[in-house]
C-alpha positions in Angstrom: 0.0 0.0 0.0 1.3 3.5 -0.9 1.9 5.9 2.0 -0.6 8.8 1.6 2.2 11.2 2.7 4.1 10.5 -0.5 3.6 12.5 -3.7 2.9 9.4 -5.8 -0.2 8.7 -3.7 -1.8 12.0 -4.6 -4.4 11.9 -7.5 -2.5 13.1 -10.5 -5.6 14.6 -12.1 -6.0 16.8 -9.1 -2.5 18.1 -8.5 -1.6 18.2 -12.2 -4.6 19.7 -13.9 -4.7 20.3 -17.7 -3.6 23.6 -19.2 -6.1 25.4 -21.4 -3.7 27.8 -23.0 -1.3 25.2 -24.4 1.7 26.1 -22.2 4.1 23.2 -22.1 4.6 22.4 -18.5 6.8 19.6 -17.1 6.0 18.0 -13.8 8.5 16.2 -11.5 9.5 15.7 -7.9 12.7 17.0 -6.3 14.2 16.2 -3.0 15.1 19.0 -0.6 15.4 19.7 3.1 14.4 16.1 4.1 11.2 15.9 1.9 10.1 15.6 -1.7 8.4 18.5 -3.5 6.3 18.5 -6.6 7.2 21.2 -9.1 5.8 22.4 -12.4 8.2 24.1 -14.8 8.2 25.8 -18.2 10.7 27.6 -20.3 14.5 28.1 -20.2 16.7 30.8 -18.8 17.3 32.5 -15.4 15.3 30.7 -12.7 12.1 32.3 -11.4 10.7 30.4 -8.4 6.9 30.9 -7.7 5.5 30.1 -4.3 1.7 29.8 -3.7 -0.3 30.9 -0.7 -3.4 29.7 1.1 -5.8 28.0 0.2 -4.1 27.1 -3.1 -1.2 25.1 -4.6 1.2 25.6 -7.6 -1.7 25.9 -10.1 -2.4 29.4 -8.9 0.6 30.5 -11.1 -0.7 28.8 -14.3 -0.9 32.2 -16.1 2.5 33.4 -15.0 4.3 30.1 -16.0 3.5 30.8 -19.6 4.2 34.5 -19.5 7.6 34.0 -17.8 8.5 31.2 -20.2 7.6 33.4 -23.2 9.8 36.1 -21.7 12.9 33.9 -21.6 12.8 32.6 -18.0 12.8 29.2 -16.5 9.6 29.4 -14.5 9.1 26.9 -11.7 6.0 26.7 -9.4 6.4 24.5 -6.4 3.9 22.9 -4.0 4.7 23.8 -0.4 5.3 21.1 2.1 2.0 19.4 2.9 0.1 20.7 -0.2 -0.6 19.5 -3.7 1.8 16.8 -4.8 4.5 17.5 -2.1 5.2 15.4 1.0 2.9 15.6 4.0 5.3 15.4 6.9 4.3 15.3 10.5 6.4 18.3 11.4 8.3 21.2 9.7 5.7 23.9 9.2 7.4 26.8 10.9 8.4 29.6 8.5 12.1 29.1 8.9 11.9 25.4 7.8 9.4 26.2 5.0 11.8 28.9 3.7 14.6 26.3 3.7 12.3 24.0 1.7 12.2 26.8 -1.0 15.9 27.5 -1.1 16.5 23.7 -1.0 14.5 23.3 -4.1 16.5 26.0 -5.8 19.7 24.1 -5.0 18.2 20.8 -6.1 17.4 22.4 -9.5 21.1 23.0 -10.0 20.7 26.8 -10.0 23.0 29.3 -8.3 20.1 31.5 -7.3 16.5 32.5 -8.3 14.2 35.4 -8.5 11.7 34.5 -5.8 8.0 35.3 -6.2 5.6 34.6 -3.4 1.9 35.3 -2.7 0.1 35.3 0.6 1.8 32.7 2.9 4.3 32.1 0.0 5.1 35.8 0.2 5.8 35.6 3.9 8.1 32.7 3.2 9.8 34.5 0.3 10.6 37.5 2.7 12.0 34.9 5.1 14.1 33.1 2.5 15.6 36.4 1.3 16.8 37.0 4.8 17.9 33.5 5.7 19.6 32.6 2.4 20.5 35.9 0.7 23.0 34.3 -1.7 20.2 32.1 -3.2 17.8 35.0 -3.9 18.8 37.4 -6.6 15.5 39.3 -6.6 12.3 39.2 -4.5 8.7 39.8 -5.5 5.9 39.6 -3.0 2.2 39.9 -3.5 -0.5 40.4 -0.9 1.8 40.0 2.1 3.8 42.5 4.2 7.2 41.8 5.7 6.9 39.4 8.6 7.7 42.0 11.2 5.1 44.3 9.6 2.6 41.4 9.6 3.2 40.7 13.3 2.8 44.4 14.4 -0.3 44.8 12.3 -1.9 41.7 13.7 -1.2 42.8 17.3 -1.7 46.5 17.1 -4.3 47.1 14.3 -7.8 46.1 15.3 -9.0 46.3 11.7 -6.2 44.1 10.4 -6.8 41.6 13.2 -10.5 41.4 12.2 -9.6 41.1 8.5 -7.4 38.1 9.3 -10.0 36.5 11.5 -9.5 33.2 9.7 -6.0 33.0 11.2 -7.3 33.3 14.7 -9.9 30.6 13.8 -7.2 28.2 12.7 -5.9 28.0 16.3 -8.7 25.6 17.3 -7.8 21.9 17.1 -9.4 19.9 14.3 -12.3 22.1 13.6 -10.6 24.2 10.8 -9.6 20.9 9.0 -13.2 19.7 9.1 -14.5 23.0 7.9 -12.1 23.2 4.9 -13.0 19.7 3.7 -16.8 19.8 4.4 -19.1 19.6 1.3 -16.2 18.9 -1.0 -14.2 21.9 0.1 -17.0 24.4 -0.3 -15.4 26.8 2.2 -12.2 27.0 0.0 -14.2 28.3 -3.0 -16.2 30.7 -0.8 -13.0 32.2 0.8 -11.4 32.8 -2.6 -14.5 34.5 -3.9 -14.9 36.7 -0.8 -11.2 37.6 -0.8 -11.1 38.5 -4.5 -12.1 41.8 -6.2 -14.9 42.1 -8.8 -13.3 39.5 -11.0 -12.6 36.4 -8.9 -10.9 33.3 -10.5 -13.1 31.3 -12.8 -15.4 28.6 -11.4 -13.2 25.9 -12.9 -10.2 27.2 -10.9 -12.3 27.3 -7.7 -13.3 23.7 -8.2 -9.7 22.7 -8.7 -8.7 24.3 -5.4 -11.6 22.6 -3.6 -10.5 19.2 -4.9 -6.9 19.8 -3.9 -7.8 20.8 -0.4 -9.7 17.5 0.0 -6.7 15.3 -0.6 -6.1 13.6 2.8 -4.0 15.6 5.3 -3.8 18.7 3.1 -6.2 20.8 5.2 -4.2 20.0 8.4 -0.9 20.8 6.7 -2.3 24.0 5.3 -3.3 25.5 8.6 -0.2 24.4 10.6 2.0 27.3 9.5 -0.7 29.8 10.8 -0.9 28.0 14.1 2.9 28.4 14.5 2.7 32.1 13.5 0.2 32.9 16.3 1.3 30.4 19.0 4.9 31.3 18.7 4.5 35.0 19.2 5.4 34.8 22.9 7.6 31.7 22.7 11.4 31.8 22.5 11.4 30.3 19.0 9.0 32.9 17.8 10.9 35.8 19.5 14.1 34.5 18.0 12.6 34.2 14.5 11.2 37.8 14.5 14.5 39.1 15.9 16.3 37.3 13.0 13.9 39.0 10.6 15.3 42.4 11.6 18.1 41.7 9.1 17.4 43.8 6.0 16.6 42.4 2.6 19.5 43.3 0.3 18.1 42.4 -3.1 15.9 44.4 -5.5 12.3 44.0 -4.2 8.9 44.3 -6.0 5.9 44.6 -3.7 2.5 44.0 -5.3 -0.8 44.6 -3.7 -4.5 44.8 -4.6 -6.3 48.0 -3.5 -9.4 46.0 -2.6 -7.6 43.2 -0.6 -9.9 42.4 2.3 -7.5 40.0 4.0 -4.3 42.1 4.1 -5.0 45.8 4.4 -3.0 48.1 2.2 -2.0 50.0 5.3 -0.5 46.8 6.8 1.5 46.0 3.6 2.8 49.5 2.8 5.9 50.4 4.7 7.6 47.0 4.3 10.3 48.9 2.4 11.8 49.9 5.7 13.2 46.4 5.9 14.8 46.5 2.4 18.2 48.0 1.8 18.0 47.8 -2.0 15.8 49.2 -4.7 12.2 48.7 -3.6 9.2 49.2 -5.8 5.6 49.3 -4.5 2.8 48.6 -7.0 -0.8 48.9 -6.1 -3.4 47.4 -8.5 -6.6 49.4 -8.4 -9.8 47.3 -8.3 -8.1 44.0 -7.4 -8.3 41.9 -4.3 -6.2 39.3 -2.6 -5.3 37.3 -5.7 -4.1 39.9 -8.3 -2.1 37.3 -10.2 -5.3 35.5 -11.0 -7.8 38.3 -11.0 -5.9 40.2 -13.7 -3.1 37.9 -14.9 -2.1 40.0 -17.8 -1.5 43.2 -15.7 0.3 41.2 -13.0 2.5 39.2 -15.4 3.4 42.4 -17.4 4.5 44.2 -14.2 6.5 41.2 -13.0 8.2 40.5 -16.3 9.1 44.2 -16.9 10.6 44.4 -13.5 12.6 41.2 -13.8 14.0 42.4 -17.1 14.9 45.9 -15.8 18.6 45.9 -15.1 18.4 48.7 -12.7 15.0 48.7 -10.9 14.4 52.1 -9.3 13.6 52.7 -5.7 
């Protein structure tokens, strides 16, 4: 019998959905940081690593994979530990270890470094990886997520931000969030994505794909574990040490992307993250978009990202 924690046990049709735009995507598994990770890649050239957020998996970057490949990049979208086609391990869901998963995959791909692009939780981890392994991150692009220290201060000091992220507080309960995420074939996943989007949410087919992926055994539990760490560690020594470590500045060019209608992460919370960047920092606010700008308006998002990646001297 196949261990359900292994990628090969996950339904291929769910974690490797068909592409509608004809982009040639290669799927494989790579070993890194004590686990195996599923990746989807397209194109050749300098590596651009794409990291998804909650409640999604690599497929959230389906539009950007093709755009980056067409622009001359090797685009790789990975499934985080516990999600999609990657290993579901019993431990290892703190941000430091998850960031080492990402940089470990970069090394396993045989690349000296990567432009790291992260959304939501993936953005939090991208900020973390740029601090922890600066030699492996040549550029950083983050969507819908402030710097970890900004996130922490906003969650503790801003009542509106705390209310906007009420799902994170709800994740602290044992077992109930997992049951809610998988009930009625993942109905809550589709509802959250619709509620967190602007006027143009991802298409119904995409929502159905995310619902099915969340219902793969153990995925819901692994998806909420990072958020449990983020809250429960705030007053613990390991959390204090982590946030102290994140005082180190990011020293690579950084692009910060945000939707003006994001109901989950307030613009006020995200803005100001540039104080932790000692390199060219560019803030880009997308009018009329919500928490998923890369899916709500993929052309605008991809154009902004590609132009910035190709800019040899991104301005501050």
